[in-house]
LODOMI-168365 format. One record per residue: residue in one letter; x, y, z negated of N, C-alpha, C in turn. Coordinates in steps of 0.1 Angstrom, whole numbers, padded with zeros to 4 digits, always signed. Atoms other than C-alpha are relative to their C-alpha. Example, Ala and Ser with C-alpha at 12.3 -4.5 7.8 and 13.67 -1.06 7.14 Angstrom:
2
A+0009-0012+0000+0123-0045-0078+0009+0012+0000S-0009-0011+0000+0137-0011-0071-0008+0011-0008
% end
This chain:
411
M+0000+0015-0001-0481+0031-0168+0017-0005-0001N-0013+0004+0002-0448+0013-0181+0007-0006+0012R-0009+0009-0012-0420-0002-0160-0002-0014+0002T+0003+0013+0000-0428-0037-0171-0010-0003+0009L+0010+0003-0009-0461-0035-0153+0001+0001+0013I-0006-0001-0013-0446-0021-0124+0007-0012+0007W-0007+0010-0006-0423-0048-0120-0010-0012+0002Q+0010+0010-0001-0450-0073-0127-0007-0001+0013L+0008-0001-0012-0471-0060-0100+0009-0003+0015A-0010+0003-0013-0441-0060-0074+0002-0013+0001W-0003+0015+0000-0433-0096-0084-0012-0007+0004R+0013+0007-0005-0470-0107-0079+0000+0003+0016Y+0000-0004-0014-0468-0089-0044+0010-0008+0008L-0010+0008-0006-0435-0107-0037-0003-0013+0004R+0003+0012-0004-0449-0140-0042-0010-0002+0009G+0010+0000-0009-0480-0134-0023-0009-0012-0001K+0008+0012-0002-0508-0157-0014+0003-0007+0009R-0003+0007-0013-0506-0185+0007-0014-0001+0007T+0010-0003-0009-0532-0172+0031+0006+0002+0013A-0004-0003-0016-0532-0164+0068+0002+0014-0001N-0002-0015+0001-0527-0125+0056+0014+0001+0007A-0014-0005-0007-0498-0107+0076+0011+0004-0008A-0011-0009+0008-0481-0091+0049+0010-0012-0006P-0008+0009+0005-0467-0123+0031+0008-0007+0012L-0010+0006-0010-0453-0138+0066+0008+0011+0004L-0009-0011-0003-0440-0103+0075+0009+0001-0009S-0009-0002+0008-0422-0101+0042+0010-0011+0001R-0010+0010+0001-0406-0134+0047+0011+0002+0011I-0008-0005-0011-0394-0124+0082+0011+0010-0002S-0011-0010+0001-0377-0093+0069+0010-0006-0010M-0010+0003+0008-0361-0110+0041+0010-0010+0007V-0009+0009-0008-0347-0136+0066+0009+0008+0008A-0010-0009-0007-0332-0108+0087+0009+0007-0009I-0010-0004+0008-0317-0091+0058+0010-0009-0006A-0010+0011+0004-0303-0124+0046+0011-0002+0011V-0008+0001-0009-0286-0128+0079+0010+0010+0002S-0007-0013-0003-0272-0093+0082+0010-0002-0014S-0006-0002+0011-0260-0096+0046+0012-0012-0001A-0011+0012-0004-0242-0132+0054+0011+0005+0009A-0011-0003-0009-0226-0116+0084+0010+0010-0007M-0010-0008+0005-0211-0087+0062+0010-0009-0009V-0008+0007+0009-0198-0112+0037+0010-0009+0008I-0009+0009-0008-0182-0134+0063+0010+0011+0007V-0009-0010-0005-0166-0104+0081+0009+0006-0010F-0010-0007+0009-0152-0088+0050+0010-0012-0005S-0010+0012+0006-0137-0122+0039+0010-0004+0011I-0010+0003-0010-0121-0128+0074+0010+0011-0001F-0009-0012-0002-0106-0092+0074+0008+0001-0012N-0008+0001+0011-0094-0097+0038+0011-0012+0001G-0007+0010-0001-0080-0130+0047+0012+0005+0011L-0008-0005-0008-0061-0114+0079+0011+0008-0008E-0008-0009+0008-0048-0088+0056+0011-0006-0009G-0007+0007+0011-0034-0113+0031+0011-0008+0008V-0012+0005-0009-0015-0131+0061+0010+0010+0002V-0010-0011-0004+0000-0098+0072+0008+0004-0013K-0007-0004+0014+0010-0092+0037+0012-0010-0005D-0011+0012+0004+0028-0125+0032+0010+0001+0012L-0009-0004-0009+0045-0120+0065+0010+0009+0000Y-0008-0013+0001+0058-0087+0057+0009-0001-0012K-0008-0002+0014+0068-0094+0020+0015-0002+0000G-0013+0003-0001+0102-0108+0031+0009+0012+0002F-0008-0013-0004+0113-0074+0046-0007+0012-0004Y+0007-0013+0004+0089-0049+0030-0002-0002-0015P+0004+0004+0015+0091-0050-0009-0011+0009-0005D+0013-0008+0006+0066-0038-0033+0003+0016+0000M-0003-0016+0003+0086-0004-0038+0013+0000+0007R-0015-0003-0007+0114+0010-0016+0003+0016-0002V-0007-0013+0001+0136+0042-0021+0009+0001+0012T-0010-0004-0011+0153+0058+0008+0003+0014+0000A-0005-0015+0000+0171+0090+0015-0011+0008+0008A+0011-0009-0007+0146+0118+0026+0008+0006+0013R-0009-0006-0014+0175+0130+0053+0010-0010+0000G-0010+0009-0002+0200+0107+0067-0003-0015-0002K+0003+0013+0000+0204+0071+0069+0007-0006-0014F-0007+0006+0012+0227+0063+0038+0000+0009-0010F-0001-0010+0010+0230+0077+0005+0008-0007-0012R-0007+0004+0010+0253+0073-0027-0008+0002-0014L+0006-0001+0013+0238+0067-0061+0010-0006-0012D-0010+0004+0008+0261+0066-0091-0006-0009-0011A+0006+0013+0011+0259+0037-0119-0011+0007-0009A+0010-0003+0010+0240+0059-0145-0013+0002+0006K+0012+0000-0008+0215+0068-0119-0007-0011+0002L+0004+0014-0004+0211+0032-0107-0006-0005-0013A+0005+0004+0014+0207+0021-0145-0013+0006-0005A+0015-0005+0002+0180+0046-0150-0011-0005+0007V+0009+0007-0010+0162+0034-0120-0007-0013-0007R+0003+0014+0005+0162-0002-0134-0007+0001-0013Q+0010-0002+0011+0147+0011-0167-0012+0006+0001V+0013-0006-0001+0116+0026-0153-0011-0009-0002P+0011+0009+0005+0086+0010-0168-0008-0007+0012G+0007+0006-0011+0069-0015-0143+0009-0006+0011I-0009+0005-0008+0100-0024-0124+0006-0014-0005H-0007+0012+0005+0110-0062-0128+0014-0002+0005L-0015+0003-0005+0140-0065-0104+0002+0010+0011L-0006-0008-0010+0161-0042-0081+0011-0004+0007T-0012+0004-0010+0183-0049-0052+0004+0014+0007T-0006-0010-0009+0206-0026-0032+0000-0005+0013V+0002+0004-0015+0203-0027+0006+0009+0010+0007L-0006-0010-0011+0226-0014+0034-0004-0004+0015E+0003+0005-0013+0212-0019+0070+0002+0010+0011D+0001-0007-0013+0216-0006+0105+0002-0007+0012N-0001+0008-0013+0216-0017+0140+0013-0002+0004V-0012+0005-0004+0244-0037+0153+0000-0007+0015I-0002+0007-0015+0257-0054+0188+0004-0015-0007V-0005+0013+0003+0259-0093+0181+0003-0008+0012S-0001+0011-0013+0272-0121+0204+0006-0013-0008S-0006+0011+0005+0287-0155+0200+0009-0006+0014E-0008+0006-0010+0314-0173+0220-0006-0009+0007R+0006+0008-0009+0291-0199+0231-0007+0003+0012S+0009-0004-0010+0266-0181+0248+0005+0012+0010G-0003-0012-0008+0283-0148+0257-0010+0011+0001E+0011-0011+0002+0251-0130+0249+0003+0011-0008R-0003-0010+0009+0254-0096+0236-0016+0006-0001R+0013-0006+0003+0222-0080+0219+0000+0008-0012I+0001-0010+0013+0211-0054+0194-0008-0009-0012A+0007+0006+0011+0201-0069+0160+0002+0011-0011T-0001-0008+0010+0197-0053+0126+0007-0009-0011L-0009+0008+0010+0224-0064+0100-0004+0008-0013K+0004-0003+0011+0212-0062+0065+0008-0003-0011G-0010+0006+0011+0238-0062+0036-0008+0000-0011I+0006+0002+0010+0222-0077+0006+0007-0005-0012D-0009+0007+0011+0233-0085-0031-0010-0014-0003R+0006+0013+0003+0223-0117-0049-0014+0000-0005T+0014+0000+0006+0189-0104-0062-0009+0002+0011Y+0012-0004-0011+0172-0097-0028-0008-0010+0004L+0010+0013-0002+0158-0131-0023-0010-0001-0012R+0010+0001+0012+0142-0126-0057-0011+0012+0002V+0010-0012-0003+0127-0093-0048-0007-0003+0013N+0006+0002-0011+0118-0101-0013+0000-0016+0004D+0000+0015-0001+0108-0139-0012-0002-0004+0014I-0001+0008-0013+0117-0156+0020+0003-0014-0003T-0003+0014+0001+0127-0189+0004-0008-0011+0006G+0010+0011-0007+0095-0206+0016+0003-0002+0016S-0003+0000-0014+0106-0199+0052+0016-0003+0005L-0014+0003-0002+0143-0208+0047+0004-0012+0002A-0007+0012-0001+0163-0236+0060+0013+0001-0001G-0015-0002+0003+0198-0243+0053+0003+0004-0013E-0004-0004+0013+0217-0226+0026-0002+0014-0001D+0001-0015+0006+0211-0193+0006+0014+0005-0003S-0012-0002+0002+0246-0186+0011+0003+0014-0007V-0001-0013+0007+0242-0149+0000+0000+0000-0014S+0003+0000+0015+0228-0157-0034+0011-0007-0005A-0010+0006+0004+0255-0182-0037+0014+0005+0000G-0014-0010+0001+0283-0156-0032+0008-0007+0010N-0009+0006-0008+0297-0176-0003+0006+0013+0010P-0006-0012-0008+0320-0148+0016-0002-0004+0016Y+0001+0001-0015+0315-0144+0054-0010-0008+0006T+0011+0007-0004+0285-0161+0055-0013+0007+0005A+0012-0010-0001+0249-0150+0066-0013-0008+0000I+0014+0007-0005+0212-0159+0070-0005+0008+0011A+0003-0007-0013+0198-0151+0104-0013-0006+0003G+0012+0004-0005+0164-0153+0121+0003-0011+0011A+0000+0013-0007+0157-0186+0139+0001+0003+0014S+0002-0004-0013+0149-0171+0173+0015+0008+0005M-0013-0007-0004+0181-0150+0174+0011-0011+0000L-0011+0012+0000+0204-0181+0165-0003-0008+0012N+0003+0008-0013+0186-0201+0195+0006+0008+0011E-0003-0008-0012+0193-0172+0217+0016+0002+0001L-0016+0001-0001+0231-0171+0207+0005-0013-0001G-0005+0013-0001+0234-0207+0207+0008-0005-0011V-0007+0002+0014+0245-0210+0172-0009-0007-0008H+0007+0009+0008+0233-0238+0148+0006+0001-0014I-0005-0001+0014+0236-0236+0110+0008-0012-0003D-0007+0011+0003+0248-0273+0109+0014-0001+0005N-0012+0002-0007+0278-0265+0131+0008+0012-0008V-0009-0009+0010+0304-0249+0104+0009+0009+0008F-0009-0008-0008+0325-0236+0136-0008+0010+0007G+0006-0010-0007+0297-0217+0150-0001+0015-0007M-0003-0012+0007+0303-0180+0143-0010+0011+0011I+0007-0015-0006+0282-0146+0150+0011+0011-0001E-0011-0011-0001+0305-0118+0162-0010+0014-0002V+0008-0014+0001+0290-0083+0148+0007+0011+0003W-0007-0010-0004+0300-0052+0163-0008+0012-0004Y+0006-0013+0004+0293-0018+0149+0011+0013+0003G-0006-0012-0005+0303+0016+0162+0009+0005-0010N-0009-0005+0009+0334+0032+0147+0002+0013-0002A+0002-0015+0000+0327+0068+0137+0013+0005-0003Q-0012-0007+0002+0363+0075+0129+0008+0001+0009N-0005-0002-0014+0373+0071+0163-0006+0012+0009T+0006-0012-0006+0368+0104+0178+0005+0003+0015N-0004-0002-0012+0385+0097+0210+0002-0015+0007F+0001+0014-0003+0372+0065+0226+0010-0002+0014I-0006+0002-0011+0389+0070+0260+0016-0001-0002A-0013+0002+0005+0425+0072+0243+0002-0011-0006D-0002+0014+0007+0419+0043+0221-0013-0007+0000P+0014+0009+0000+0388+0020+0233+0001-0010-0009T-0001+0014+0008+0402-0010+0213-0007+0003-0015S+0004-0001+0013+0390+0007+0182-0015+0008-0002A+0015-0007+0000+0354+0020+0193-0008-0008-0008Y+0009+0008+0009+0339-0007+0173+0008-0007-0010R-0005+0007+0011+0345-0023+0140-0006-0014+0001R+0004+0017-0003+0342-0064+0141+0000-0005-0012L+0002+0009+0011+0330-0088+0118-0007-0014+0003Q+0006+0016-0003+0325-0128+0121-0006-0005-0010L+0010+0006+0011+0298-0143+0101-0004-0015+0007H+0007+0013-0001+0289-0181+0097-0014-0002-0004P+0014+0001+0005+0251-0186+0096-0004-0012-0008A+0002+0013+0011+0247-0209+0066-0015-0003-0001G+0015+0000+0002+0209-0203+0066-0008+0006+0011E+0010-0006-0009+0179-0194+0090-0013+0000-0006F+0013+0000+0005+0145-0183+0083-0010+0000+0013R+0013-0002-0010+0111-0186+0104-0010+0007-0007I+0013-0007+0006+0086-0161+0094-0009+0004+0012S+0005-0003-0012+0075-0144+0128+0010+0005+0010D-0009-0005-0010+0091-0134+0160+0005+0017-0004E-0005-0013+0004+0091-0098+0147+0014+0002-0009F-0013+0001+0010+0117-0107+0121+0011-0011+0005D-0009+0011-0005+0132-0140+0135+0010+0004+0010D-0008-0005-0011+0144-0121+0166+0008+0012-0003R-0004-0014+0002+0158-0092+0148+0011+0002-0011Y-0007-0003+0012+0174-0096+0113+0011-0009-0002I-0010+0008+0005+0207-0109+0100+0002+0006-0016L-0004-0005+0014+0213-0109+0061+0014-0003-0002A-0014+0006+0003+0249-0109+0050+0004+0007-0013P-0004-0008+0013+0267-0098+0017+0001+0014+0001L+0000-0016+0000+0263-0062+0008+0015+0005+0001P-0014-0004-0002+0302-0057+0004+0006-0001+0012L-0006+0003-0014+0311-0072+0038-0008+0012+0008V+0007-0011-0007+0283-0048+0053+0005+0015-0003Q-0005-0013+0002+0296-0018+0036+0014+0004+0006T-0014-0004-0003+0332-0022+0047-0003+0000+0016L+0001-0002-0013+0319-0029+0082-0004+0013+0006F+0006-0013-0004+0298+0003+0084+0010+0012-0006N-0011-0008+0005+0328+0020+0066-0008+0010-0013E+0008-0006+0010+0302+0030+0038-0002-0005-0012E-0001+0007+0014+0316+0017+0006-0006+0009-0010G+0010-0007+0014+0293+0024-0025-0012+0007+0003K+0012-0004-0005+0266+0035-0002-0013-0009+0004Y+0011+0011+0000+0232+0021+0003-0010+0008+0010S+0009-0006-0008+0204+0027+0029-0014-0002-0007S+0013+0000+0007+0175+0018+0005+0002-0009-0015L+0002+0007+0012+0167+0004-0031-0013-0005+0001E+0014+0009-0002+0140-0024-0029-0003-0005-0015M+0005+0005+0014+0120-0033-0061-0012-0009+0000K+0011+0009+0003+0098-0059-0073-0007+0007-0011I+0005-0007+0011+0073-0042-0094-0013-0006-0006D+0012+0004+0006+0041-0047-0115-0010+0008+0010V+0008-0007-0011+0016-0038-0086-0011+0009-0006D+0012-0007+0011-0012-0029-0113+0004+0017-0003R-0004-0014+0003+0011+0003-0120+0007+0005+0012E-0007-0004-0013+0022+0010-0085+0001+0014-0001E-0001-0016+0000+0013+0048-0087+0008+0004-0010E-0008-0005+0012+0027+0051-0121+0016-0001+0003V-0013+0002-0003+0061+0036-0109+0005+0012+0012K-0004-0009-0011+0061+0057-0078+0003+0014-0005A-0001-0013+0006+0056+0088-0098+0011+0004-0007A-0012+0001+0009+0082+0080-0123+0016-0001+0007L-0012+0004-0010+0108+0070-0094+0003+0014+0008Q-0002-0014-0006+0102+0105-0078+0002+0011-0007Q-0003-0010+0008+0104+0125-0106+0016-0002-0006L-0015+0005+0004+0138+0105-0118+0008+0006+0011L-0011-0002-0010+0153+0108-0082-0002+0014+0006G+0001-0012-0006+0140+0142-0070-0003+0000+0016T+0006-0002-0015+0130+0155-0035+0009-0007+0010G-0012+0004-0008+0162+0142-0020-0003-0015+0003Y+0002+0015-0003+0146+0105-0018-0015-0001+0002K+0014+0004-0003+0114+0090-0005-0003-0013-0007V+0005+0012+0006+0095+0065-0024-0012-0005+0005E+0012+0003-0009+0071+0044-0006-0004-0014-0006T+0006+0013+0004+0048+0015-0016-0001-0010+0011R+0003+0009-0012+0043-0016+0006-0008+0005+0010Y+0010-0006-0009+0013+0000+0021+0005+0011+0007E-0005-0012-0005+0031+0031+0029+0012-0003+0010Q-0011+0007-0009+0061+0011+0045-0007-0003+0012N+0005+0004-0013+0036-0003+0071-0014+0007+0001K+0013-0007+0000+0009+0024+0070-0007-0001+0012T+0008+0000-0011-0001+0021+0107-0007-0012+0001I+0006+0012-0002-0008-0015+0107-0010-0003-0011F+0010+0003+0012-0026-0016+0073-0012+0010+0003T+0009-0009-0004-0046+0016+0083-0009-0005+0011V+0008+0005-0011-0057+0001+0116-0008-0012-0004M+0008+0011+0005-0068-0031+0099-0012+0004-0010R+0012-0005+0008-0088-0012+0072-0010+0008+0007S+0009-0006-0010-0103+0010+0097-0009-0010+0009E+0009+0011-0006-0116-0020+0118-0010-0005-0011K+0007+0005+0009-0129-0034+0087-0013+0007-0002W+0010-0010+0003-0150-0002+0080-0008+0002+0011A+0008+0000-0010-0159+0001+0114-0012-0012+0005I+0008+0010+0000-0174-0034+0116-0011+0000-0012Y+0011-0002+0010-0192-0025+0083-0011+0010+0005A+0009-0008-0004-0208+0004+0098-0010-0006+0010I+0010+0009-0009-0220-0018+0128-0010-0007-0007L+0010+0006+0007-0234-0041+0104-0011+0005-0008V+0013-0009+0005-0255-0014+0085-0006+0003+0008M+0009-0003-0011-0268-0005+0116-0009-0010+0003V+0008+0014-0005-0279-0040+0124-0011-0002-0014L+0008-0001+0012-0292-0038+0086-0012+0007+0000L+0011-0008-0002-0312-0009+0093-0009-0002+0011V+0010+0005-0009-0328-0023+0123-0008-0010-0005A+0010+0010+0007-0336-0053+0103-0010+0006-0009S+0007-0006+0009-0351-0031+0078-0013+0007+0006F+0013-0005-0005-0379-0020+0103-0010-0009-0002N+0010+0009+0003-0395-0052+0097-0006+0000-0013M+0002-0003+0011-0396-0044+0062-0010+0013-0001V+0009-0011-0001-0412-0010+0070-0013-0005+0004G+0014+0004-0006-0439-0028+0091-0008-0008-0012A+0006+0012+0012-0444-0057+0062-0006+0009-0009L+0005-0008+0011-0448-0030+0034-0013+0009+0005S+0008-0009-0003-0470-0008+0055-0016-0010-0001V+0010+0010+0002-0493-0039+0060-0003-0003-0013L+0002+0003+0012-0491-0047+0025-0010+0012-0008V+0007-0011+0004-0504-0012+0017-0014+0000+0004L+0014-0001-0004-0535-0016+0039-0006-0012-0008E+0007+0012+0006-0542-0051+0023-0004+0003-0013K+0002-0001+0018-0538-0037-0014-0007+0015-0004Q+0007-0015+0001-0560-0005-0008-0009-0002-0014K+0008+0001+0012-0585-0019-0036+0008-0001-0010D-0008+0001+0012-0557-0028-0059+0005+0017-0003I-0005-0014+0003-0543+0008-0055-0013+0009-0006A+0012-0006+0007-0579+0022-0062-0002-0001-0014I+0002+0007+0014-0582+0000-0094+0011+0008-0008L-0012-0005+0008-0547+0014-0105-0001+0014-0004R+0003-0016+0001-0559+0051-0099-0010+0003-0011A+0010-0001+0007-0589+0043-0116+0004-0002-0017M-0006+0003+0014-0570+0030-0148+0009+0013-0004G-0010-0011+0005-0550+0063-0149+0014+0001+0005A-0014-0001-0004-0521+0054-0129+0003+0013+0008E-0005-0013-0008-0501+0085-0114+0005-0005+0014Q-0004+0003-0013-0492+0088-0079+0016-0005+0000G-0013+0006+0000-0455+0084-0088+0001-0015-0004T+0000+0013+0005-0465+0051-0105-0003-0009+0012I+0004+0006-0013-0482+0039-0072+0013-0002+0010R-0013-0001-0009-0451+0050-0053+0011-0009-0007S-0010+0009+0006-0428+0031-0077-0002-0015+0001V+0002+0014-0004-0447-0002-0072+0006-0004+0013F-0004+0005-0014-0441-0002-0036+0017+0002+0003I-0015-0001-0002-0405+0010-0038+0005-0010-0008T-0005+0011+0009-0399-0018-0065-0002-0012+0009E+0001+0013-0009-0414-0043-0040+0012+0001+0011G-0012-0001-0010-0389-0031-0012+0012-0005-0007I-0012+0003+0008-0361-0034-0038+0000-0015-0001L+0001+0016+0004-0372-0071-0047+0002-0006+0015W-0001+0006-0011-0376-0081-0010+0014+0002+0005S-0016-0002-0004-0340-0066-0001+0006-0010-0008L-0008+0008+0008-0326-0083-0032-0001-0016+0003A+0003+0015-0004-0343-0116-0023+0008-0003+0013G-0008+0000-0011-0330-0114+0012+0016+0002-0002G-0015-0002+0001-0295-0101+0001+0006-0010-0008L-0008+0010+0008-0286-0127-0025-0002-0011+0007A-0002+0013-0008-0296-0155-0002+0011+0002+0011G-0014-0002-0008-0273-0140+0023+0013-0001-0004L-0012-0001+0008-0247-0135-0003+0005-0015-0002V-0003+0017+0000-0250-0174-0011+0005-0005+0011L-0003+0007-0010-0251-0183+0023+0016+0004+0007G-0012-0005-0004-0221-0162+0034+0013-0004-0008V-0011+0004+0008-0199-0171+0003+0000-0017+0004L-0002+0012-0003-0207-0209+0012+0007-0002+0013L-0007+0002-0013-0197-0206+0048+0016+0004-0001C-0014-0002+0003-0166-0188+0036+0008-0012-0007L-0006+0010+0006-0158-0217+0013+0002-0012+0008A+0000+0011-0008-0165-0242+0039+0013+0003+0010Q-0014-0005-0010-0138-0222+0063+0010-0003-0009L-0012+0002+0007-0115-0223+0036+0006-0013-0003Q-0002+0012+0003-0118-0258+0028+0003-0010+0013F+0000+0008-0011-0123-0274+0061+0004+0006+0015G-0004-0006-0012-0112-0248+0088-0008-0001+0011L+0009+0005-0012-0142-0250+0108+0000+0008+0012V-0001-0008-0014-0136-0220+0133+0015+0000+0001K-0016+0001-0002-0101-0225+0148+0004+0013+0007V-0006-0011-0007-0080-0197+0160+0001-0001+0014G-0002+0002-0014-0068-0212+0191+0013+0006+0004G-0011-0005-0006-0036-0207+0209+0013-0003-0009A-0012+0001+0008+0000-0205+0193+0001+0012-0010F+0001-0010+0011-0006-0186+0161+0004-0007-0013L-0006+0006+0016+0007-0189+0124-0008-0008-0006M+0010+0007+0007-0025-0203+0113-0008-0007+0011D+0011+0008-0010-0049-0230+0129-0013+0006-0002A+0015-0006+0000-0081-0215+0114+0000+0014-0005Y+0001-0015+0004-0093-0181+0107-0001+0000-0018P+0000+0001+0015-0083-0172+0070-0009+0009-0008V+0011-0010+0007-0108-0158+0045+0006+0001-0015E-0004-0005+0014-0104-0141+0012-0015+0005-0006I+0013-0005+0003-0137-0135-0008+0004+0009-0013H-0004-0009+0008-0134-0105-0028-0015+0006-0009S+0013-0005+0007-0160-0094-0057-0004+0012+0002L+0003-0012-0005-0159-0059-0048-0008+0001+0011D+0008-0002-0013-0171-0066-0012-0014-0006-0004L+0012+0006+0005-0199-0089-0027-0011+0010-0006L+0008-0011+0009-0209-0059-0049-0004+0011+0009L+0001-0010-0009-0207-0035-0019-0013-0006+0008V+0012+0007-0007-0230-0059+0001-0014+0002-0008I+0013-0001+0008-0257-0060-0027-0004+0015+0000V+0005-0015+0000-0256-0021-0031-0004+0005+0012T+0007-0004-0014-0261-0017+0007-0011-0004+0003V+0012+0006-0002-0287-0039+0008-0013+0008-0007M+0011-0007+0008-0306-0022-0021-0002+0015+0005V+0006-0014-0006-0303+0012-0007-0006-0001+0013V+0011+0002-0011-0317+0001+0026-0011-0003-0002G+0012+0003+0006-0344-0015+0007-0010+0012-0003I+0008-0010+0006-0353+0016-0010-0002+0011+0012L+0003-0007-0010-0350+0036+0021-0012-0004+0010A+0010+0005-0009-0371+0013+0040-0014+0001-0005A+0014+0002+0009-0398+0010+0011-0007+0017-0001W+0003-0014+0003-0399+0050+0009-0014+0005+0008Y+0013-0004-0008-0425+0057+0038-0012-0008-0004P+0012+0007+0004-0449+0028+0030-0004+0005-0016A+0004-0004+0015-0448+0040-0007-0007+0011-0001V+0007-0011-0003-0455+0074+0002-0014+0002+0007R+0014+0002-0006-0484+0063+0025-0009-0007-0010A+0008+0008+0008-0496+0040-0003-0007+0011-0011V+0005-0010+0009-0500+0073-0025-0011+0007+0008R+0010-0007-0009-0520+0091+0004-0011-0009+0000A+0012+0009-0002-0542+0061+0007-0007-0003-0012A+0008+0003+0012-0552+0059-0029-0012+0008-0002A+0012-0007+0000-0579+0087-0028-0010-0006+0011P+0010+0007-0008-0596+0072+0002-0004-0014-0005A+0004+0014+0004-0595+0037-0012-0010+0001-0013L+0009+0000+0013-0609+0049-0046-0015+0004+0004R+0013-0003-0006-0640+0064-0027-0007-0012+0005S+0007+0012-0007-0645+0032-0008-0005-0010-0011A+0001+0011+0011-0642+0011-0039-0013+0005-0009
% end
C-alpha cells in the first residue's frame, strides 16, 4: 500500500464523523492539551530570549564582542607592528586599547572615599562599546579634552559631583609601586590625578556605581604603565566569531587570552541558558503527560476501526502498513495541536511585545517582560511535538496490528 493512501486514511480518521463516538472527542481533547503545552513552550522560550537580549544590551557597554587580555599578569605591552597585524585580522571592524585597574576616588565636597574602576580609553572606545544611548553630558574622551572623564551616575551622586559644575572634580588615587618604603616617605604612597566628569552614563547599578572612563594617556601615566594595556577590545563580525578568535590566538600565542562576549560573562549566560533548558525539560514532561490523552484516544480509535483494519488486511495490507496508518494519525494529531499552539504562542508574544500585557513590577529596567521570537525555537517545538506524537502513537499502532487477525475473523 502506498504512502498516499496511508495519509488519506489518517486524514479521514483525523476529521472523524460528527457522531457520539468517543474517538473524535478524545482526539480533540488531546490536541487541545498539546496546543496548550506547545504555546507554553513558545512563550517561555521567547521570554528567556528577551531576557538574554536585555542582559546583552546592558553588558555591551563594558563587554565587547571580543577581548584580548594577558594570560598572566594585569598589563602587557604590544609593539606597533603586532597591534597593526591584529587590526588586519579578517572579521575585525574596530579595535580599541584599554588600561584599567581599581583606584580610590574622592571629592572635596563629600569627603567620601571609595573604590572604583578607572578605565583608560582611546577615542575609538565608544564606537566599539556603545554606551552613547545611556550617556548624558559630553563625550569628552572622544573629543580629546584633557583631564576630563565620563563616570557612572550613581558614583557621581555619591561623591556629590555634577557634570554641569565645571569646578566639580574627582580625585583619583592609585598605589605607587615605586615607593618601597611607605613609612619613610608616606606622601608618595599614592599617585594622584584630578578629573572633571564632563559626562555620565546610566546603564545599571553594576556599572553606574563602579566605572570611570578617562583618556588612556592620563591613566597610563597615573599607573606608571606608559605604552602598556590591560586589554584589546574589538568590534567584530559576530557571524565569524570563532574564526576571528582562532586567528587572534594563533597570531598572539599562548601568552594572551582571547574571549568572546559569552566567555567574558560565562557564568551569567550559562545560568540563563541552563534555566531555559530546565524549563524546556519540565514542559516536555508536561507534554508527555498530555500525550497520555492521545494514547487513550488512539486506543479507542483502534477499537472503533477494527472492521476497517480487517478490510485493509483482506486487501493485502501488511502489518507495517496498518501500523503506519495509526502512527501517521498520531503525527497528524500532534501537528494539529502543535501548530495551533505555535500560532497561539506567537500571537501572545506579539501582543506582549506590542502592548506589554504582563508587567514586571517593581523598580526594574523594563516595565513589561521582554520577548524575542526565534525561528529555531519554533522549529524545536514542532520537532518535539512530532516526536512525542510518534511515541504516543506507537503502542496503539502495535495494538492495531495485533487486533487485525481477530477483526478479520469476525468480519
